[in-house]
N, C-alpha and C positions, 0 to 999 in steps of 0.2 A: 504494500500500500504506500502511495506517495504521501509524504507528510509536508506540512507547512515549513518545518525546520529545514527539510531538504531543499525546498524551493528557495528559501532565504539564503542558504549557503550557496546554491547554484547562482543566484542573482549576484551575490557579492563577488564570487570568483569571476563571473562573466564581466563585471564592471571593472575589476581590479587586475585581472589576468594573472592572479597569483593566489595560491593557497595561504601563504604567510600573511599577505596584506588583507586578504578576506578574513582571516582569523582575527587580526587586530581590529578590523572594522566591526565585526560581529561580537567581539568579546569572548570568542571561543579559542580552543587550541587548534593548531594547524592540523593535527591528527583528526580531530572531531570534524572539521570542515571537509577534509579529504574523505572521511568515512561517509559523511552525509551525501556528498556528490557521487561517490562510488555506489552507494545504495540506490540513489536515484537512477544512475546509469543501468544498474542491474534490473531495476523495475521496468525501465524503458526498453532495454535490449540493444542499446547502442551507446557509443561514446559521445560525450558532450564537449570534450576539450582534447586538443592535440598539443604535445610539448614541442616548443620551438625555442631551443636554448634554455633560458630561465623563465620564459614566458609561456603562459597557457593560451592557446589560440582556440576560440570557439569553433565548433564544427558547424556545418550547414544546418544540422538539426537544432543545435543550440541557438543559432541566430533566429530560427523560426519560432522556437519555444520561449525565448527570453521575454518578449512583450507580454505574453500571457502570464508568465511567472511574476513579472513586475507588477502587473495589474492585480493579481491575487494577493501578493504580499502587501501592496498598498491598501487594498480593501480590508485586509485583516487588521492593519494598524488603525484604519478609520473605525472599524467595528469596535475595537477595544476602547478607543477614545470616546466614541459616542456612548458605549455601554457604561463607562465610568461616569460620564457627565449626566447620563439619563437617570441612573439609579443611585446617584449620590444622595446622602441623607438630607442635605440642606443646600440651599442656593444662597450665595453671598452677594453675587453680582449678576446683573442681566444687561445685555446690550440690545437696544431696540433701535432699528433704523427707520428713517423716514425720508420722503421726498421734500424738496424745498417749498413746494406750493401747498402742501397739506396744511390746513388751518392749524395755527399754533394753539388756539384755544382748545381744540380737540386733543392735541398731544398733551397739553397741560392737565386737562381733566383726567386723561388716562394715567398720567404720572401721579396725580393726587390720589386717585382711587387705588392704584397699586401700593403706594406708600402707606395708605391707611390700613390695608389688610396685611402687608408684608413690610413692617417698619424697619426690619433689620437688613433688607436687601438694598444694595446700591444700584441705582438705575442710571444707565448711561444712554443718552439719546444721541445718535450719530446720524448726520446727514450723509447719505450714500446714494450712488447711482444704482440702477436696477441690477446690472450684472454682478457687481461686487456684493450687493446685498444677498442675492440668491446664493452666491458662492459661500458666503459666511453662514447663512442659514443651514445649508446642506452640511457644512463641516461642524456645526454646533457653536460657531463663534458668535452668532446672534440668535435671539429667540424668535423675533419676527420683524417684518418691515411693513410699513404702511405706504403704499404706492398707488399712483393712478393706474388704472387698467388700460391696456392698449389692445382693443379687439378681444378676441377669445384667447387669452394668454394662459397657458398651462406650462410654467417654466420647467418643471422637472417632476419625475415620479416621486422624488424625495420631498417635494414641497407642496403643502396644502394651501388652499385659498379660501378666505371668508369674505364675502361681499359686505362692505360697510356703508353703502349708499353713495351719495354724491356731495360735492361742495360746489358753490358758485364762484366763478371768477370773471373779471372784467378788465378793460383797459384803463390805465391810470397814467397821469402825468403830473408835473409840478404845477402848483397854482399859478406860478409866474411864466409857465410855458407859452410859447407862441402858437401852439396848437389851438385851433379854434375852440371857443367855449360853446359854439353853436353845434348843431348836428353836422357830422362830418362823414364822408363816405369811407369805406374801408380802403379803396384805391388811394385816396388822398393820404390816409393814415400810414400806409405802407411806404410812402416816400419819406417819412420822418424816421429819425434814428430810433431803432428798436433795441432795447436792452433785454438780454435773456441770460439766465444762468447756465453755466457749464453743465450742471446737473440735468437741466431740462433738455439740453442738446443730447447728452449721453443717453437719456431715457427715451429719446426719439419722440418727444411730445409733438402732437400734430401742429401746434402753434409755433414751434421753435424756428421755423423758416418762413414765417408769415410775411416778413418785410424784405425789401430790397436793400435795406441799410441796417443789417443786424450787427450788434456789438455784443461779444461774449464777455460775461462777467464771472469771476471765480466763485462767488457765493452770494447768498441772499443779503447779508449785511452790507456788502459793497454795492449791491444793486440798489438798495434803499438810499444809500448816500448819493449815488450817481443820478438816480431818477429825479432827485430834487433839484438837479442843475440842468439836465437836458434829456430830451427824448421821451419815450413812453415805454410801458411794459404791461404785462398781464399779471395780475395778482388775484389771489382768492380774496373775496370781499371781506372775509373775516380778518385776514392779515392786514388789509389796507385800511380798515376802519379807524384805527387810532391815528394814522397819518392824515386821514381825511378830517377827522374831528379836531386835530391840532392845527389844521390849516396848512399842511405841508404838501398834500396831494389832492388832486381832484379827479373825478371819474370823467372819462371822455365819452361824449354822446355819439354813438356810431349808428348810422342809418340801418346797416345790415344787422343780422342776428348776433353780432359779436357783443352786443350790449350786456347781457348776462348769460354766460355759458355755464353749463354744468358738466363737471368731470366726475366720472365714477372712480371710486377708490376701493381698494381691497387690502386685507391683511394677509400677508404670505408668511407661513410658518413651517418649520421643519416637522415632518410627520413623526419623527422619533420623539418629539416633545410630548406627544400624546401618552407616552408611557410614564410620564412624571406628573403627579397630581398638582404640584405647585405651579409648574409651567402651564399645564392645562388651565388652571384657575386664572393665571395672569392673562392668558389669551381670552378667556371668557370675560374678564374685567374690561379689557380693551374693546371687545365686541359690544358689551353693554353700554359703555360710554359713547360709542359710535351711534348706537340706536337712539340715545338721548339727543345727540348732535343733529340727527335727521329731523328732529322736531323744531330746530332753530331756524332763524331767518337766513342763516348762512348756507343751508343745505340746498 
């Protein structure tokens, strides 16, 4: 029978072309590594390496089998890591990801509700793009991410999705902007400087390339500084409210349907978290807060 240890020794010898170097890399003796590789060769019925001076050269069969052995050993490490994190007795820290347009009031409500029920857990909110979020969720580095949905997206068999409803967003500019205070057409607006975050571009949001004069901004904080001086942008009306109330921004009146758009959002989470009661409860808390948000004027 082929064992995982045999595959790990084969992988190390293949990558390092030496029993001695493979032994040091795996923390085993040279004799043990050689025995495991020899046992694997006996099981398979052919040689995996040829001796060329002091180096071990992989055979044609070894080159063919290495990617599969590499995949199996990586999966075993992932399994062990996920199993340890999933069934640990307690959680001290959770990483939660979000997109930059998701209403901050929703994220704040979720944060408060989690903190009330799990006061000993440190909560890290991190703004991330879609691809890196899904990668972190699959590896267990993040519990969930709240992101706009793009069509019928099913990112991975390892990631689950819970629909959270919608939020409204609209075009905004500085109160001192030269952009008309009257009704303006979308064609006219797209000739003005349009500010968009790098995150929105990476997430392939449908509005990211709406203008002929797009300016990319690294993050939402810088965007809010720049928009008060020039151009226009799209913001969730929840996030824009305090800037409108303080007289820093104004909503642009657009003839077309850009006036108040709705964006669907979803919570994406690692399916392995369903085996942990605390993680499952935290996801339920976020879902409950989103249900309350759908009753607000911002949804």
